[in-house]
N, C-alpha and C positions, 0 to 999 in steps of 0.2 A: 704843354701848359707853360705860358710865358712867365719867366721870372721865378718859377717854383718847380719843385719836383715832388711828385707824389708816388711813393714806392708801393703803397699797400693800403687797402681799405682799413680805416681805423677800427679797432676792436669794438668800440661802443656802438658803431653802426650795426655790426653783426649781433651784438648782445640785444639791442633793441629789436632787430628783425626777428631773431629766434623767439624772443618773448612774445612779440605781437603775433607771430605765426601760430605759436602754441595756444595763445589766448583766443584766437579766432576759432580753432578746432574745439577748444573747451566750451566756448560760448554756444556753439552749434550742438554739440553732442552731450553736454552736461544735463542729465535728467533731473537731478535734485536741485532745489533752490540754493542760491549762494548764501553762505553764513559768514559771520564776522571773521572766523578763523581762516576761511578760504580767501578772503581779501588779504589777510596777513600773509598767507602762502603766496599769493600773486606778487605782493611787494617783496617778499623774501627771495623768491626765484629771480625776479627782475634785478634785485640788488646783487645776488650771487653771480648772475651772468655778467653784469657790468664789472664787478670787481675781478672776476676770473679773466675776462677778456682783456681788461686793462693790464693785469699782471703778466699775461702771456702774449701781449701784442708785440709782434716783431721777434718772437723767440726763434732760436736756431731751427733749421729745417727738420732736423731729426726729432724735435719735440712737437712739431706741428700736428702730426697724426694723434699722438697720445693726448694732447690738449683738446683736440676736437672730439675725441672719444668721450672725454669727461663731460664736455658740453652736451653731446648727444644723449648720454645717459641721463643727465640732469633734466633735459627737456622731455625725454621719454617718461621719466618718473612723474614729472609735473603733469603731463597729459593723463597718464594712467590713473593717478589717485584723484584727480578732479572729475574724471568721467566714468569711473568704475569700469574701465575697459578690461577685457581679458588680455593676455600677453600677445595673442595674435592681433587683436584690434589695436593694441598699443603700437605694435610694429608697423601695421598698415597705415594708421593715421600719423604715426611719428615720422615715417618716411615722407609723407606729404608736408609735414611741418618743416623738415629739413630743406626740401627742394624749394618750397615757397620762400623760406627765409633767405636762402642763398640768392634767389632771384631778386628779392626786395633789396638786399644789401648791395648787390653788384650794380643794379640799376640806379639806386640812389647815389652811390659814389661816382658812377660814370656821369650822371647829370651834373653833380657838383664839379667834377674834374673838367668837364667841357666848358662850363660857364664861369668858373671861379676867376679866370684871368681877366674877365670884363668887369669884375666887381672890385671897387676900391678896397684897399687894405683895411681901412677903418670899419668896413661893413662885412668883412669876411665871416666873422662869427655869426652875425645876424643872418646872412645869406645861408650859411650852413644849417642853422636851426630851421629857418623857414623852408628850405629845400627838403630837409629831412621830413618835416611834418607833412608837406604837400605830397611828396612821392610816396612815403609810407601810407599816408591816408588813402591815396588813390589805389595803390597796389593791394593793400589788405582789405579795403572795402570790396574790391572786386572778388578777392578770395572768399570773403564772408558770403557774398551773394551766390557764388558758385557752390560752396559747400551747403548753404541753406537750400538751394534748389535741388541738389542731389539728395539731401535727406528727405525733402518733401515728397520726392518721387517714390521712396520706399521707406517704410517705417523702421524696419530692422534689417540691416544688411549683414548677411551671414558671410563671414570671412573664413575661407579655408586656407590650407597650406599653399595651394596653388596661387591664390590671389596675393598672399603675403610674399611669396617668392618673387612673383612678377614685379610687384611694387618695389621690393628690396633691390632687385637688379636695376631697375630704372633709376632709383635714387643713388645707388653706388656709381653707376656709369656717369650720371650727370655731375655728381660731386667730384668724381675723379678727374673728368675731362676739364671741368671749369676751373679746377685748382692746380692742374699740372703746369700751366704756364707760369704760375707764381713759384712753384717748387723747382721747376727745371725749364728755363727759357729755351734750352737747346733741344727739347723733345720735338716730335714730329709736327705737332700743331702749336708749338711754342713761339715766342717772340720776345725780343729784348725791349721792345717799345711799350711804354706804359699804356698809351692809348689803345694799342692793339690788344694788350692783355685784358683791359677792361671790356672792350668790344667782344672779344672771344668769350669771356666769362658770362657777360650778360646774354649773349645770343644762345650759348649752350644752356644756361639756366632757363631761358624762355622756352627753348625747344623741349627741355625736360618737363616743364610745367604743362605744355601742350600735350606731350605724350602721356604724362601721368593722368591728367584729367580726361583725356580720350579713353584711357583704360578704365578709369573710374566709371565713366558714363556707360561704356560697353558692358562692364561687369554687372552694374546695377540693372541695365536693360535686360540682360540675360536672366538675372534672378527674378525680375518682375514677370517676364514671360513664363518662367518655370513655376512661379507661385500661382499665376493666373491659371495655367493649365492644371496644376495640382488641385486648386480649389474647385475648378469646374468638374474635374473627375470625381472629387469627393461628393459634390452636390448630386451628380448623376448617379453615383453608386448608392447614396442614401435614398434617392428617389426610386431607383430600381428595387431597392430593398423594401420600400414602402409598397410599391406595386405588387411585389411577390407576397408580402404580408397580407395585403388587401384581398388578393386572390385566395390565399389560404383561409382567411377569415370567412369569406363568402362561401367557400366550400364547406367549412366546418359548420357554419350556420345552416346551410342547406341540409347537411347530414343530421344536424340536431333536430330540425323540424321533422325530417323523415322518421328519425328514431322516436321522437315524442309521440307521433301518431301511431307508430307500431307498438310502442309500450302501452299506450291507451287501449289499443285493440287487444293486446295480450292480456291486460289486466281484466278485461271483461270476460275473457274465456278461461281464466285461471280459477281453480276450485279451492286451492289451499291458501291459507292465510300467509304462510311462509313465503310462497311464490309471489304473492302480491306485495309483501314487504320488500322483497328483493328487487322487484321492478320499480317500486317507489324510490328505493335507494339509488338505483341506476338513474332515474329521472332527475333526482336532486344533484347527482354528481355531474351530469352533462349540462344541467341548466346554467352552470357558470359560464359556458361558452357563449350564451346568448346575452348575458347581462353585463359582462365585463367591459370596461373602457368605453362607456358611452359619454363622451366629454362634450359633444356638440360640434366637433370637428372631425370629419371622417378620416382625414389624413393623420391627425394626431391619434385617433383611435387605433389605426393600423400600426403606427409606430409604437405606441404604448403596449399594444397586445404582443407585438414581436419582442420588444425589450422585456416585458414581463415574463414571457416564456423563457427567454435567455437567462433572466435573473433566477428563475426557479431552478434551472439546471446548474447554476453556480452557487446556489444557496444564498442568494442576495434578496433582501426584503426591499421592495420598491413601494413607497407610499406616495400617493398623488392627491393633490387638491387642485383641480383643474377646471377652469371655465373655458372650454374650447371655443365657444361662440365668439370670444373676444379676438380670435385670430382671423376674423372675417376678411380683413384687408390684406392678408399675406398670401403670396402665391403658394400653391401646393408644394412646389419643389423647395421653396424657402422654409416652409414648415417642416418638411421631412428632413432637410439638411440641418436645421437649427436644433431640433429636439433629438435627432439621431446622434449628432456629434456630442451634445451635452450629456446624454445618457451613456453613450459609449465611453466618454472620458471618465465619468463617474464609476461605471462598471469596471473599467480597467484599473482604477485606483483601489476600489474596495475588495476586488477578488484576490488581491495580494495579501489581505489580512488573514492571519492564521485563525483568529477567533471568529467563528461564524456569527456570533451575536453582534459583532461590530459591523457586519456587512449590511449597512443600511443606507438607502438613498431616498431623499425626499425631493419631490418636484412640485413647484407651485406655479400656477398660471392664474393670476387674479388681476382685478382692476384696482388701481390706486389713483383716485381722482381722475385726471385726464390721461393717465398713462397705463400701459400694459406692463405689469411686473411679472417677469419670469425668473425663477430662481431654482437652482439645484443645490442640494447640500449632501455631502457624504463624509463619513468618518475617514480621517486621514492621519497616519502616524509619520509620514515622510516629512523631511525638511525641504520646503519648497522656497525657491528664490523668485522674487517678483521684479518686473521692470515695467514701469508705467501702468501698474495695476493688473498686469497679466503675468501668469506663471511662465518661467523659463524652463523649457524642456530639459530633463536630466539625461536624456539619451545621448549617446556619443556623437552620432551624426545628426546635428541639429538641422541640417539642410533638408533631410528626408523625414523629419518629425516635427510635431507641433502644429500641423496643418489643421487639426481639429479645432483648436482655439482660433486660428486665423480664419477658418471658415465661419465660425460663430461671429467673430468681429465683422467680417465682410457682410454677412447677412444682416446684422443689426445696423450697421452703417447705412445699408440700403434704405432702411426705414427711419433714418435720422435718429436712431436710438443710441444708447451708451451701454457699455458692458464693463464690468469690474469683477475681478476675482480677489479673494482674500482667504486667509487661514486664521480662524478664530477658535482657540481652545480645541485644537484637533478636529475642527469641522471646516472642510474646504467648501467654500461658497462661490458660486458664479451667479452674479446678479445682473439682470438686464432690465432696462427701462426704455420703452418705446412709446412715443406719443400716439394716441389713438386718433385717427383722422375722423 
């Protein structure tokens, strides 16, 4: 640089980059609407980063790492409390914030360093502000579009320890290599020339971003395939269960008709009043198998018969108000998967209740104007957390559970419907609205 020497990227460049990088992640992954106090938090974090970076700008080398740790912790907490992330999610997306910020700051300062010599001294301040706005605007707009595209492909990305460790290793490697030239010009990839230091840092940070987002894309693609296969398996299992239930119902109905004729014949040949009464009692008891679950939809009839039998074994009361003919536009496999999963989830919840009087499930399938309304209600004493109107599974391995609700959502979306779950006064409700074609 002619006539001037630039030793180091100014602290406020990094402060602005870290805040913008975190703000992009928050804007993408924040589920709750912004409130006034959150705007105050944004301003407070921005001011804290600027002040701390200014005070520690150009500190002795042995204080560099402790200073950066303070900044990283502040940024991580800022992301966590604005997005309601778990600690694993905070670490995963926080590493992305760090790498993105490092690249933005190093690129912005390199652009300034390369062109500042051609700008008159009187316009240096204007050029620095203009260049900062343009470069940061371009870099973080691209980051925003990338993150938004990644989230659009998968509604909820399950982060395990493996994903967290891989991203952490990438971030540490990128940060270490890009800053070693500043800390020690004599190391293997170091240099004493300012221009070379800036080029190395920018290239290393850019390669780190490419590696990081390549891993993000691959990890999400693997989870999408895993979820798609899991949902397909669930649908097939529910459909096979329906087919088996239908076969059992047909067999029972056939046996019922045979027994009914046999009882009628035996009653004509009986001479004692007591024997006739006994046969009439048998006839009343088996008559239930012919009359139960006639909803107007054969698939739903089979599912309800199967689940009713299972409920009786678990001492669960299942009450139904169902207009099965309203399901005329749905595929058989979708009907079996939807109602099978809804009732399985409800049964799994209520069978844990020690008081058998509370083991109650209600199912409604009714018309509401131009919509099909499907609703299950069951008594629930558990504390359930929700995200975007859906319950979060309480089981330890979230990757292998929660697919019942995901299958329900997938089926409902297929028919342009909406699904919402809620807990109201110890009653857990799943409500579905589907437009009737």
